N, C-alpha and C positions, 0 to 999 in steps of 0.2 A: 504494500500500500504506500502511495506517495505521501510526502509531507502534506501536500495540499488536500488530498482526500482525507487524511487523518484529522487535519485542522477543521475541515468542513463537518466531519462527523461529530467532532467535539462541539462545534457551534450548534449543530442540530440538536444534540443532547441537551445543551444548555437551554435552547429555545423550548424544547419539549417540556422542561421543568417549569416554565412560566405558564401562566394562564393565557390561553389563546382566545381572543375575542374576535368573532367574525362580524364584519361590518359591510353593508351594501352601500354603494355610493353611485351617483349618476352625473355624467356629463350631458346636460340637457342642452341640445343645440337647436337653433331656430332656422337653420337653412340659409341664413344671411351672414354667416361668418361670426356668430356670437354664441356664447355659452353662458349658462346661468350660474352665478356664484352666490353663496350665502356667507354672511359674516358671523363669526363666532361671537356669542354674547360676552360682554366684558368680564363677567365674574367666572367664566369657565377657564380651564387650562388653555393657554395660548389664545386667550380672548382678544378680539379685535382682528385676528387674521381671517383671511378668506378661505373657503373650502368648497368642495363639491358636495351638494346636499346628499343626505342619506343618514343611516343610523344602524344600530346594532340589531343582529338577528334576535328574534324571539325563539324560545325553545321549540325545536322541531321544524323550524322554517328552512326552506331552501333560500339560496341567494336571490332568486327571482321573486319569491314571495315577499322576502324582506324589502326588496327594492320597491315593489308596488305599494306595499303598506306604508313604508316610511315616507315616500313622496306624497302619498295622499294625506298622511297625518301631519307632515311638516310643511307642505306647500299647497295643500288642497287641490292637487291635480290628479287626474286619472291617466295613467300611462297606457298607450296603445302599441307603440312599436319601440323595440329596444334590442340591442345586441351586446355581447361581451366586448369590453374594451381592453382591460388589463386586470390581472390579479397579482397582488404583491403582499409581502409581509413586512411590517415595520416593528422593530424590537425596541421596547422600553425596558428599564431596569426591572420592573415588577410584572410586566406582561408583554405579550406579543399581539399585535393587531393585524388580522388578515383582512385586507380590503378586496372586495369583489366589485369591480367597477364596470358599469355599463354605459353605453351611449344611448341616450333617449332621443329619438327623432320625431316622435309624434305623441301628443298628449292633448287632453281636453281640460278646460278650466284655466283660470288666470292665476299664475303663481303668486302666492303671498306668504309672508313669513308668519305662520300661525303661532310660532313660539317667541315672537318678538324680534327675530333676527332680520337684519337688513338683507335685501336681495339686490343684485345688479347683473344686468346683461353686459358681458364684457367681450370686446373683440378678441377672438382667438389669437390673433397675431400679437396682441399686447399682454397676454397672460403672464409673461415673465416679469412684468412690472408690478404685479400684485405680490403681497406677502402671504405665503401659505405655510401651514404646518409642514415640517419636513416630509412627512408621509405622503403629501399631496404632489410633490414636485415630479415624480415619475408619471403621475396622471396628466400633469400639464404637458409633458413631452408627448404622451400618447395622444392627447387631444390635438396637438399641433401637427402631428405626423400623418401622412396619408397611409393607405394600406397597400400601395404598390410603389416599388422602388426600382428604378432602372439602373443597371450597371453597364457601362459602355463596353462594347467588345473591343478587340485589338484594332489598332489603326490599320493593320493589314487587311481587315475585313472591308475597308473602304479604299483598297488599292493604295494605301499610304497617302491618300489624298485628304487633306484637312478640310477642303471645301465640301467634299462628300460627307464627312463626319458632321460638319456644321449643319448641313441640310437635313441629315438624319435626326439630329437633336432638335432642330426647329420643328420638324414634323411631329416628334414625340411630345414636345411641350404643347404644340397646338392641339394634340389629341388628349391632353389632360395630365400628362406626366408632371408631377410637382416636386419630385425628389429624385435626384440622380447622383450616382457616384462616377466620377471621371477616373476610370481605372487605367486604360491604355498601357498595359504592361510592356508592350513592344516599342514604346515611344521614348526617345531621349529627352533629357530635361529641358533642353532649349525649345524643342517642339512643344512639349507639354506646357511650358510657361506661355508660349505664344497662343496656344489654344485657350488657356484660362483667360488671358487678356482679351481674346476675341469674344469669348462668352460674356465677359463682363461688359464689353462695349456693345454687345448685340441687343441688350434689353431682355434676353431670355430669363435672366436671373431675377427679374421682377415677378415672374410667375412660377419659377422653379428653384428650389433650394439645391445648391451645388455642394457636394462633398468631394473634396480632393483626396487622392490616394497616392501619396508620395512621401519623400523624406520630410519630417516635420519642419526642418529648417527652411525648406523650400515652400511648404504650405504657409508658414508664418509670414511670408512676404505679402500675402493677400488679405484684405479685409472682406468681411461679409461673405465668407465661405466657411464650410465645415471641414473637419479633418476626419478621415478614416485612417485608423492606426492598424496596420498589418503587423504580423508577428515580428518581422525583422526590424520594425521601427519602434517597438514598445519602449526600450530603454531610452532612446533619443527623445521620445515623446514625454516620458516621465521627467527627464531633465528639464525640458522646456516648461512643462506644466508646473513643476516645483518652483519656478521663478515667477509664477503668477500670470503667465501668458496662457490663455485658454480661448479657443474659438467659441462662437455662438453655439455650435453643435459639434459633438465628438462621438464617433462610433468606432467599433472594433469588430473583428471577426473571430469566431470561436468554433471549434470542431469537437470539443469534448468537455465534460465536467471539469477535469483537471485543468484544461486550458483556461476555462473561465476563471478559476481561482488564481491564475497568474495575470489575468487581464482586468479584474474588477477594480484594482487600485487606480485604474485610469478614470473611474467613475464615469463611464460612457453614458451618453444620453439615450443611445439605443445600440443594439447588438445584432449582427448577422450570424445566425447559427446554421451550420451546414456540415455535410450534405444530408438533406432530408431523404433524398433519393439518390440512386447511383447516377453519375454524370459521365459523359464522354470526355470532358475536360480534365477530370481527376478520377480515372478508373481505379486507381490504387486505394482510394479512400472508401471505407465501409460506410454504407448509408446508415443514418441514425434511425430512420423510420419515425412515424408520427408519435408513437408512444414514448420513445426515448427523447425525442424533441420536446415533448410536453413536460417531461420530468425535469430536464435541464433548464428549460425556459422559465419554469416556475421559481427556480432558485435565483434568478437574475435581478428581480425587482426593478426592471426597466423594460421598455418596449423591445420586442424581439422580432426580427424579420426572418422568415424561413427562406433558406437559400439551398439550391442544388436540385436540378431537375424540375423546377417549378414551371407551371403554366397557369394561366388565369383561372382555369377550372379548379386549381388547388386552393384558391383563396378561402373558400368556405371551410375546407379541412384545416387550413392554417388557423383560422379564427377559432374553430372548435377546440384546437389544441393549444390555445394560449398565445398565439402569435398576434403581433400588430398587423402583419400582412405578409406579403411575399416579395422577394427581390430576385432579380435575375437578368440575364442577357438575352437568351433566346426567346423567353416568353414575351418579349417586346418587339421581336423582329418579324 
């Protein structure tokens, strides 16, 4: 057993000794880029901070039953359409809180704070300007992220023609892609830098979040981009992060439970977990399958994208197994 596996088992043992409180919470969206927030009452723990509405399970309740009941009791609304968003565990000295978070897309009634709490419809793009309890920050990331992520293929796929690559990316953004990772593993640094500059000048990044995948020193040259940290760049990234430099968004890739325990100190905003299925690009890697994917994803406490052999038909299975969504190259081609 590795050190990281043993350390994880110790942490799980310590968590198991604490009282576990199950809580249902909701990201209630209005279809116009806003989500409903509730402000904790001043006399409560972390009073004055904003949170996603919800509350504790009653004995014998499922997560879905607790969600419907709590939103009716707390906000006086009846929920009609919802789907799982993220599940995470937050540990306190005396207890562990397990949050079951759903996206609510349709409800009836006018939300009001029946317990005296203030409510506010907030722009999803501005959520990071609000002060939340620590346990809510992964939910903020999940609300702000889409459920599809494009990873760019090799430049050779475009006959090493940057203009063809740009046209491909323009088409994908026009078709609704709002999160992409600029991978381009066969591209030299000079060409990569030029492509990033062209993307920034093109206006595409006003509609699509860009994650760079390169040496952290190179990525740090650019503002308003995210960083994807691959295994070979973990140490370099840690050195830069330790100095207080951090991008708006940071992600990493993980292929096993042990690997996660070497990456979590990066405190990523989201993770790519792979391979879920066997892939032609990495035939030597054993596929995780959905069951093992779900087990590892539940430990991460942040949004997780399923990667490896994905196509758009897999999105429903990814959601059912705790994923934020799916990521890939071929599923977008």
